[in-house]
Steps between C-alpha positions, in 0.01 A plus 500: 500500500277203420604322179330201338224371284177301471594134565295223359661168611170317433597528126814301559608160641631492856853425392519859358414670823841472668664644189252787510602592853869475422464724198281742679771553755749548219280767347450687831132406537370540849123468451258322262129521441384146534194306379310775308339251260526183719131446591468184284818351663397593849136384458475246215137433591246649734564251773871448435788715629873470439733730695791255521676644189450851625638413842808362327555808284459745786742302717761495222464876444520564872815295536648694207427835672229596249183657634151414370230737384224236514219529252138403575491320165145616421578673168417198283250239617568136400284322242299318762354828630340602170398141426320457832392862549432662166342793681858613588568586135471864386282617215554739214284798398253278326458286812681205349737311732874509463668161508804368692828427335679827568525693824282739704194300393296585808212734575625726774152533655428123489423379858618150402832623364548711815418198724747271323771766481449584866547142608827479306626822667395383844692176468809678367488753782450240777790297368754771421406823686760430762775348281817704537563487122174674418556878525212626281164396350420544127115504455374388160698639207448800276132532578301575187797469263309287244142527617376806695139513392282206581136509376386182671196460719729507805627835385142616437394416857808656652464815291140552619618465860785737439261760355255462786785554742617809310162664439270350764191578286421444133389864483850615592643267229261644242605854593873414482467325167255749337277208399216725372711509183400218258226378739748320728343564838518199734227392732722264710866400519401158356432672168863604468735278300872514420572683170465198287481504122255772395389668173692816574678693772433431864421782734839656576409556866418133537825407324696706749336313790565169324870593482497578868326173576737287297803652668335453843416134421862423422609683815247305701653173381832624631349613829323169561829317465681754716253463780536117490876538525473733799237278674739204467773695678708633214719788620700548181433787255220419257478644146422429137669610185374809321555572131577873496240714321250216463159648409268236639625517862504831694824430684463813698206351687694168531822649638384549867444121522851407382775466765744578227436603136624245250498559121567325171674707233594391147640785293480425125857507352346596165317809631663836446322619820600200720720700738228767552220249536687279746599811710132604496396160631761494770411851616134405504563186706733690741230765551236247598661461838729797546792502736558124508689261273320278248588182308558443131334155497539403138713612212661307215866412477483520124207450248136431594268279298173690481561789265461473118882528482707427804834675489773428750673751718816683401816421695486697829128572474413264788705706741374830356135389539561361845662828603194693390300308772763531768529873435124534557483308826512129420667276760434178315579388146332187373452322166257275327626238540793305648533209246365533149204271441535204265128497415194720509402840367804680652779259395653776283487752791854570627601403851798531739616154399436464126457184297865529388621493859770690679736558206281783368485880488177486703660304780798733507268802519289365792800387703677833439184678601461289815859569607463876440174517695648303788792742524283812515492684831180537692286731290311801627132455572302670218385838614312802371753581227277652230371852485299418183189279480310357205133435575397159372166363612343160430134614519580777257677241278183289481271800437710695253540200274126412476323515168298780356738790584610780274815304417680192617748558781789264588545618857800290585682610179424865569618469861820330385566777250474773768709286740756452224559873454573522879705184505715617210598804709601286796215624719378255767129433477252345740191357330194554721128544532371858489396471868864432591625834367643709783731787560810288496493530122596801297361375165200274430413380143146369454425412139153391377349502845152444361351350819599726791361420845406791725773407749760497220392830368520647848858368546605652169352835586668496843826411331487800263379736772790390720760587240521196263499494121229288334494403131180327379300437189381414256173312556507567877252574779197385303299237696440387855548158660188371318623617163239776488561861400489746788256788495656803338693334221872414495804590709249595775719389787842622379376822335606726791857381469511484119334830409347365180155432369441183300280503190550192290730190469590544136588132423757477222425299192732230370490293185133448423356162597138601441294715267534482124696661220726801557273680737593305816872557443451870431299543819776331699761731355289808569453396864861430561683717255726208392275195508573372853726764656482867578767763527555746785750783545712510812741789486664480164429126456214348300431166671265207429217370723251216455186340655308819560525879435276619777334839480569675827487861593726689735308611807789652697771275360791614283512349155840337444431325170226517235370261233611585154248305293183294508175600658674624816739729314571810705379349832729407790700180478691558826412727788654604829315638797609624836284365789583551862875455546534266196393471140310265274572430131243355258590339167210463258653227282725199537833632372710276273860432606646838411205688642493283815871571558447876457197514732673298770817708467293812563313361801806341656685835476208678664467248783869489593525124525853362438642177351685246709816578296527793267633467146457126454622356164230366272391151599617534858254468785552630855268407792520579864430267796573711806867593489567233229506609137487226236643575159404278206635532149231350271702604192755310291796735560724567797407828670613707799278661762612779731382437858669560838463222751619161613496181298265276694677182388866604544474770766714735294424872440382585150441812300470341155347159431575302183221274381547237236208406272220365728728596795379571850647696789379560855614826656427642840424865436303649797242762421539831682265512798307803361443312174320205651128495422298552814124551498407852608172357622366162608412282197128472429384143530178355357349154460436418135296182555628277777734507796652196666353413840848452632759663269803274455810652647754223485832567337657229287841348536693187584446407774159660551337597826140425593232764469 
């Protein structure tokens, strides 16, 4: 188990470095990420290089038995770069330049930035690629975290080239974008600009491509540095740190180029959904590269500094949050950062070694955690442990949240709600693209799948025909990959499985923000029934829904629930249809909490999927990693969980596990062989946009072997 933090010795005098290594060993640290923001220290001027301090730090760490994940230091250019080369600065939507003084102040497509960054990476690689302390490379840092859309001339030129590569001809672009609308037809690619500030909405098809381009430009920056490292002889694993469900970067297209997935996760202690949302993020990250471990590359030991109010963690929460990652396949637990900064924007951000030193609750927590992780036995390699999948797709995320739709959709929030209903039942969930659905799953939930590619629709149909249970809707199967309606209306691809005919979206009104007088509010109430929500009857329950009350008609499907009020009163709210050996359910609204719970309960019962541990007390989470079950009590009271197995830490047999508040237990509880999920057919694979020329296959570890 890797354990450590970002280490920034360039912020401190040299006489602190020996103390750092000593205290790292005391805390159980065995790896650090080094030099992430050290460009200005390594290269104080264009023709001046200083590696002496870095040599010293690496040697001290190596002598102390601490491995190095060496950063390429390109995340924040020094002031001389923007002073000498202002063309490296990004621009906002108006075309005005951003200025230096923060971080990530570079235009990803700038040839000058790429040249300067590339030279830095080359020199680092040539100097340290064969150093025994360096076991991994950290490219950039949190690509796009603060600036993911650059509207500079460099971006303009790169965007035109990207479009020409995608479409080949301007006629094909015009067709994909539907440019006959609003007289937008282009005569050449040189007439196309980034979606800079405009009087009204940009063409949604062009916005979708702009999103693809901005994600690809950030990925291209990573790949350029990766290729320089490899060319210089680096044999260590190469990666960068993801940020979970980060909308600007389609991590699913990035994942094949990562030798190991690394992620930053900062649950908000003030959020009532922090446990659910953190579990969602960890399952998403795990699913990006299934069957191999991943790394939690950043988390906080206590409070962060960048929220409006920065609460600290409750006692025990650090172990509980860490266990969530381990349970879902993490083999590395890291923090930002090692020593709390004395100056700068993040001086209030917690660290392993706080301002108050070692006589602190934080220090006790990180040393206790380090000792417990070091004592863990070798953990099972993450396997195919989930029979349930949630479809979550970046291209759909971009498209479904565009302007000028029947209603505003928060795709991430909707997905987390559906995930939460499964998570609350202790059901393991993979989070995947629609194309990745295969017969190894029993249940697939695909909410608000507005943009559904043909390959994804085909995979979902095969899944149902082969015996799986699908739940989808609302606002699903509407447009193609260009954000255009398909011929024939809506639900055209999934209709055979769903057995319904779609008529209208039925957006629900909320508090009136437009119109005048009483009329607008009355209209909203008439549309929704209750001014923002709608009621539907499921069995003997009257349950609330929101967002839409779609008007659908059964065309072979059984009606399970009907709307009680609003314009859709009497029409189906939930349907169920047998198709092939499986069945498909369609929900025509976004159920509120009680309704969501009832719908998921019905579908789970029909699908036959089972929880990791039955009968969990409230607030207790159970997750499976091969034969290892992790139990986490996120509540404030001591609880007991019935489970037969072997305590992974003591080796003793157990049938009842007691968990204190924020307590964690690791139990070996093998799954019966006939209960292990095995695909009944080969998974269907499809390229979404790009494939690596040579897919990375290196495993990570200390020591590491060459590719």
